[in-house]
N, C-alpha and C positions, 0 to 999 in steps of 0.2 A: 300778771306774772310773766317772767321771761321763760324762754324755752328751757334754759339751763335749770331754772328753779322748778319747772314742771317735771323734769327728769328726776329730781331728788325727792319728790313727794312719794310717801309710802302710805298705802291704803291701810284701813283698819284690819283688825284681826277677826276673831269670831264675833259675828253679829247676832242679834236676837232673831233675825230672819233665818239665818243659817241654823241656829239651834232649833227653831220651830220646825223647819223642814226636816231635820234629822229625827225629831220626835214623831212627826207624822209618818216618816218612812218606817220607823220601828213599830208604830201602831199598826200600820198597814201590813207589815210582815207578820205580826202577831195574829191579826185577824185572818190572814190567809192560812196560817198554820192551824188555827182553830177550825176553820171551815174544812180544810183537808182532813184533819183528824176526825171531825164529826162524820164526814163522808166515808172514811175508812171504817169507822165504828158501825155505821149503818149498813155497809156492805157485809161486814163480817157477821153481824148479828142477824142479818136478813130482814131487818125492819124497814118499813117505808113510812114516810110522813103522810 
C-alpha cells in the first residue's frame, strides 16, 4: 500500500477484547465494593472472623 492509502485506513470500532476488558473492570469494581462493604459491616457489628 502507498503512504496515501495508509493514511485513509480507519481502524475497527469496539472489539471483543475491549468489551471483555470493560466487563472485567466492572467485575473488579463490584468485588471491591463487596469487600469494602463486608469490612464496614464487620467493624460496625464488632465481629471478627
